[in-house]
C-alpha positions, -999 to 999 in steps of 0.1 A, spaced: -513 326 -590 -482 316 -578 -475 276 -582 -463 253 -555 -423 245 -554 -425 209 -559 -442 218 -598 -424 243 -601 -392 223 -596 -377 198 -626 -340 190 -624 -342 175 -657 -342 207 -668 -317 229 -644 -303 218 -616 -302 254 -602 -331 275 -584 -328 314 -569 -355 309 -536 -364 340 -519 -379 342 -489 -395 371 -469 -410 384 -437 -444 391 -427 -457 419 -413 -433 443 -432 -409 430 -402 -369 436 -400 -354 405 -407 -316 423 -402 -300 459 -400 -318 485 -379 -352 497 -380 -358 532 -388 -390 532 -372 -382 518 -337 -343 525 -338 -341 485 -327 -305 470 -342 -311 436 -357 -282 428 -377 -269 402 -348 -296 380 -368 -271 379 -402 -253 353 -383 -283 331 -372 -288 329 -411 -254 322 -421 -245 297 -401 -281 280 -403 -272 282 -443 -241 262 -443 -256 238 -413 -284 230 -439 -259 228 -472 -229 205 -455 -265 182 -442 -286 179 -475 -276 172 -508 -281 209 -521 -252 230 -525 -253 267 -513 -243 284 -547 -247 319 -532 -268 340 -510 -280 377 -496 -297 384 -464 -310 420 -470 -331 437 -441 -363 419 -445 -354 388 -473 -329 364 -483 -321 355 -518 -302 317 -519 -290 301 -551 -291 262 -548 -278 235 -568 -295 201 -566 -267 176 -561 -288 147 -580 -269 115 -569 -250 129 -540 -272 115 -519 -275 85 -536 -245 74 -523 -251 77 -487 -255 48 -469 -288 45 -444 -270 52 -415 -254 85 -429 -289 95 -441 -306 87 -400 -275 107 -389 -278 137 -411 -318 139 -407 -310 138 -368 -291 168 -371 -321 191 -374 -349 162 -358 -351 139 -331 -360 104 -345 -383 75 -334 -369 57 -308 -360 33 -332 -338 50 -352 -322 62 -320 -318 27 -306 -307 18 -339 -278 50 -340 -269 37 -303 -264 1 -316 -263 -11 -346 -270 -52 -330 -306 -41 -311 -332 -41 -339 -351 -69 -351 -356 -77 -384 -389 -59 -387 -373 -29 -371 -346 -26 -398 -370 -29 -429 -390 6 -408 -357 20 -405 -348 14 -441 -384 29 -451 -377 61 -429 -342 65 -446 -358 66 -479 -383 89 -467 -354 113 -454 -333 108 -481 -361 126 -508 -364 153 -477 -323 164 -478 -326 164 -517 -356 190 -518 -355 224 -517 -388 225 -498 -372 213 -472 -341 232 -468 -359 263 -474 -386 249 -446 -357 242 -423 -337 277 -428 -374 297 -421 -387 276 -391 -353 285 -372 -348 319 -379 -386 328 -371 -383 309 -342 -355 325 -330 -366 359 -340 -399 353 -324 -381 344 -290 -365 372 -293 -391 399 -296 
């Protein structure tokens, strides 16, 4: 039985990882489906754009990738110290690129002086959580796969 990603990844051994993500139900991700004749080649651009956007926001470098007709290969490098150098504001802004943040974060990013000391403590704890996620291959792959699945499902 396969192990979850968090049990397989040990950055003390190596910061480089090869991840594969497959389609379900023998669906086509890219290329022409020989059975139906439908061309899904336009999805390749979605995947490339998403990979590059994720690698800009995450403390994970995209070393290589291959988009096949029903799966994706990515070689990722966890840039361990990169996220530690980010300020709290940088972390919140990077996370906001993908998710709607709680109202306290939105208010803080609009006007830094509008939060109380208690809210600032909450912001700091949220930034710790977001910083961890922005260094996680699991979160990287989740954001990649979820985005592709939602767009493809909408299209189908």
